[in-house]
C-alpha positions in Angstrom: -30.6 -62.0 104.6 -32.8 -63.9 107.1 -34.3 -60.6 108.1 -35.2 -60.0 104.5 -36.7 -63.5 104.1 -38.6 -63.1 107.4 -39.8 -59.6 106.3 -40.9 -60.8 102.9 -42.6 -63.9 104.3 -44.3 -61.8 107.0 -45.6 -59.3 104.2 -46.9 -62.4 102.3 -49.0 -63.5 105.3 -50.3 -60.0 105.8 -51.3 -59.9 102.1 -52.9 -63.3 102.3 -54.9 -62.3 105.3 -56.1 -59.2 103.7 -57.0 -61.0 100.5 -58.9 -63.7 102.4 -60.8 -61.0 104.4 -61.8 -59.2 101.3 -63.1 -62.2 99.4 -64.8 -64.1 102.2 -68.0 -63.6 104.1 -69.0 -64.1 107.7 -71.6 -66.6 108.7 -73.9 -63.7 109.6 -73.6 -62.2 106.2 -74.3 -65.5 104.5 -77.4 -66.2 106.7 -78.7 -62.6 106.0 -78.3 -63.1 102.3 -80.1 -66.5 102.3 -82.9 -65.0 104.3 -83.2 -62.1 101.8 -83.2 -64.4 98.9 -85.9 -66.5 100.5 -88.1 -63.5 101.2 -87.7 -62.2 97.6 -88.5 -65.6 96.2 -91.7 -65.8 98.3 -92.8 -62.4 97.0 -92.1 -63.4 93.4 -93.9 -66.8 93.6 -96.8 -65.1 95.3 -97.1 -62.6 92.5 -96.7 -65.2 89.8 -99.3 -67.4 91.5 -101.7 -64.5 91.7 -101.2 -63.6 88.1 -101.8 -67.1 87.0 -105.0 -67.3 88.9 -106.3 -64.0 87.5 -105.6 -65.2 83.9 -107.4 -68.5 84.6 -110.3 -66.6 86.2 -110.5 -64.3 83.2 -110.4 -67.2 80.7 -113.2 -69.1 82.6 -115.2 -65.9 82.6 -114.8 -65.4 78.9 -115.8 -69.0 78.1 -118.9 -68.7 80.3 -119.9 -65.3 78.8 -119.5 -66.5 75.3 -121.7 -69.5 76.0 -124.4 -67.3 77.7 -124.4 -64.8 74.8 -124.5 -67.5 72.1 -127.3 -69.3 73.8 -129.5 -66.2 74.0 -128.9 -65.2 70.4 -129.7 -68.8 69.4 -133.0 -68.8 71.3 -134.0 -65.5 69.8 -133.1 -66.7 66.3 -134.9 -70.0 66.6 -138.1 -68.6 68.0 -137.9 -65.5 65.7 -139.1 -63.2 68.6 -137.7 -61.1 71.4 -139.0 -62.5 74.7 -140.5 -60.0 77.1 -138.1 -60.8 79.9 -135.6 -58.0 80.5 -134.4 -55.1 82.5 -133.5 -51.6 81.2 -129.8 -50.9 80.5 -128.1 -48.1 82.6 -127.3 -44.7 81.1 -123.6 -45.6 81.3 -124.2 -48.8 79.3 -126.2 -47.0 76.6 -123.2 -44.6 76.2 -120.3 -47.0 76.7 -121.7 -49.8 74.6 -123.3 -47.6 71.9 -126.7 -49.1 72.4 -129.4 -48.1 69.9 -132.0 -46.9 72.3 -134.8 -44.9 70.5 -137.0 -44.8 73.6 -136.9 -46.2 77.1 -139.3 -48.7 78.5 -139.9 -50.5 81.8 -138.8 -54.0 82.8 -140.8 -57.0 81.6 -141.2 -60.3 83.1 -144.3 -62.0 81.5 -142.1 -63.8 78.9 -139.5 -65.0 81.3 -140.7 -68.6 81.7 -140.7 -69.3 78.0 -137.3 -67.7 77.7 -135.8 -69.6 80.6 -136.9 -73.0 79.4 -135.5 -72.4 75.9 -132.4 -70.7 77.3 -131.4 -73.5 79.7 -131.8 -76.1 76.9 -129.5 -74.0 74.7 -127.0 -73.8 77.5 -126.9 -77.6 77.7 -128.5 -78.1 81.0 -128.4 -81.8 82.2 -129.8 -81.4 85.7 -132.7 -79.3 86.8 -133.4 -78.1 90.4 -136.4 -75.9 90.4 -137.4 -75.6 94.0 -134.3 -75.4 96.3 -131.1 -75.9 94.5 -129.2 -76.6 97.8 -131.5 -79.4 99.0 -131.9 -80.8 95.5 -128.2 -81.1 95.0 -127.5 -78.7 92.0 -125.5 -76.4 94.4 -122.9 -78.0 96.7 -123.6 -77.8 100.5 -120.6 -75.6 101.1 -121.9 -72.9 98.7 -121.5 -69.3 99.9 -124.5 -67.5 101.4 -126.7 -65.4 99.1 -125.0 -61.9 98.6 -126.5 -59.1 100.7 -127.9 -56.4 98.4 -127.6 -58.5 95.3 -128.9 -62.1 95.4 -131.6 -62.7 97.9 -132.2 -66.4 98.6 -131.3 -69.7 97.0 -134.4 -71.4 98.4 -136.7 -69.4 96.1 -134.6 -69.8 93.0 -133.8 -72.4 90.3 -130.5 -73.9 89.3 -129.2 -75.9 86.3 -126.1 -78.0 86.0 -124.7 -77.7 82.5 -123.0 -80.3 80.3 -119.6 -78.6 80.8 -120.1 -78.7 84.7 -120.9 -74.9 85.0 -123.9 -74.1 87.2 -126.5 -71.6 86.3 -129.0 -70.3 88.9 -131.5 -67.5 89.3 -132.0 -65.1 92.1 -135.7 -65.9 92.6 -138.3 -67.5 90.4 -139.9 -64.1 89.8 -136.6 -62.5 88.6 -135.7 -65.5 86.4 -133.1 -64.4 83.8 -133.5 -60.7 84.8 -131.0 -61.6 87.6 -129.1 -64.8 87.5 -125.6 -66.1 88.1 -123.2 -68.6 86.7 -120.5 -70.6 88.5 -117.8 -70.8 85.8 -116.2 -74.0 87.2 -119.0 -75.7 88.8 -118.3 -77.6 92.0 -114.6 -76.8 91.9 -113.3 -74.2 94.3 -113.2 -71.6 95.5 -116.9 -71.2 95.0 -116.8 -67.5 95.8 -118.7 -64.5 94.5 -116.5 -62.4 92.2 -113.9 -65.2 91.7 -115.7 -68.0 90.0 -119.4 -67.0 90.6 -120.7 -64.0 88.6 -124.1 -62.4 88.3 -125.7 -61.3 85.0 -129.0 -59.8 83.8 -130.8 -59.9 80.5 -131.4 -56.4 79.4 -132.8 -54.8 76.2 -130.2 -53.3 74.0 -132.1 -51.9 71.1 -135.5 -50.1 71.0 -137.7 -48.5 68.3 -140.5 -46.0 68.9 -143.5 -46.3 66.5 -146.5 -44.0 66.9 -145.4 -43.2 70.4 -145.0 -46.8 71.5 -141.6 -48.3 72.4 -140.8 -51.7 70.9 -137.8 -53.7 72.1 -135.9 -55.1 69.1 -133.0 -56.8 70.8 -131.9 -58.1 74.2 -128.5 -59.3 75.5 -126.6 -60.5 78.6 -125.1 -57.6 80.6 -123.9 -57.0 84.1 -126.6 -56.4 86.8 -126.5 -53.4 89.1 -123.6 -54.6 91.3 -123.4 -51.4 93.5 -125.4 -53.1 96.3 -123.5 -56.4 96.1 -121.3 -56.8 99.2 -118.7 -58.9 97.4 -117.9 -56.0 95.1 -115.9 -54.3 97.8 -113.6 -57.3 98.4 -110.0 -57.0 97.1 -110.0 -60.7 96.0 -113.2 -60.3 93.9 -113.8 -59.0 90.5 -117.2 -57.7 89.5 -118.9 -58.8 86.3 -118.6 -55.3 84.9 -114.8 -55.3 85.5 -114.3 -58.6 83.9 -116.3 -57.7 80.9 -114.1 -54.7 80.4 -110.9 -56.8 80.8 -112.4 -59.4 78.3 -112.9 -56.6 75.8 -109.3 -55.4 76.3 -110.2 -52.3 78.2 -107.7 -51.2 80.7 -109.0 -51.2 84.2 -107.3 -49.3 87.0 -106.0 -51.5 89.9 -108.1 -51.4 93.0 
């Protein structure tokens, strides 16, 4: 009888040990699991954070572009004329945007001063720096260097602080609105090309040929030639062309 009791009791201990071994974890296993969870959490938070930043960047870009386009249309409507300050669109823009080009013409700059004055007022400029935006205070001192192959030099440009804190500045006085940029969140960071600073150009978008002479009937804000801009190769940056496509709901392949 005692043997049976001992035998039964012994079997119970064996079963209990087996049960405990199956349901428990070693310290190494626990630590490994915690490390893995932490690693996955870091990846998830990083992805979520990046996605939020990209959506914020796109929203700021859309707001800025809408303001630019509305201001230019307002000036054209108020003055009842198309200012002679523009660059020609690219062949791809003519095709992709369905521009009504009845004849090509060259760039024009003799109407830029009048257009710029009216345009910055329509944009709500509250501060003007027309000699050196860096020394005059329109651009913060920690602003990035001019972009090689794209923007040449701030010292020969103009800058305007807008009533919504955005900053609009030109490449050079001669280029005026034919090559300019806007900082979509002003002095706030990161103050980097392709993240919160984007270049634009005024280009003609409709022409009409009469008796062999080409007349420009409409102008608009379009991306400049960004192929020479060094920031365009950065993974963290987004070109004006890309963000305009994203704003229009056009799917853009990932870099």
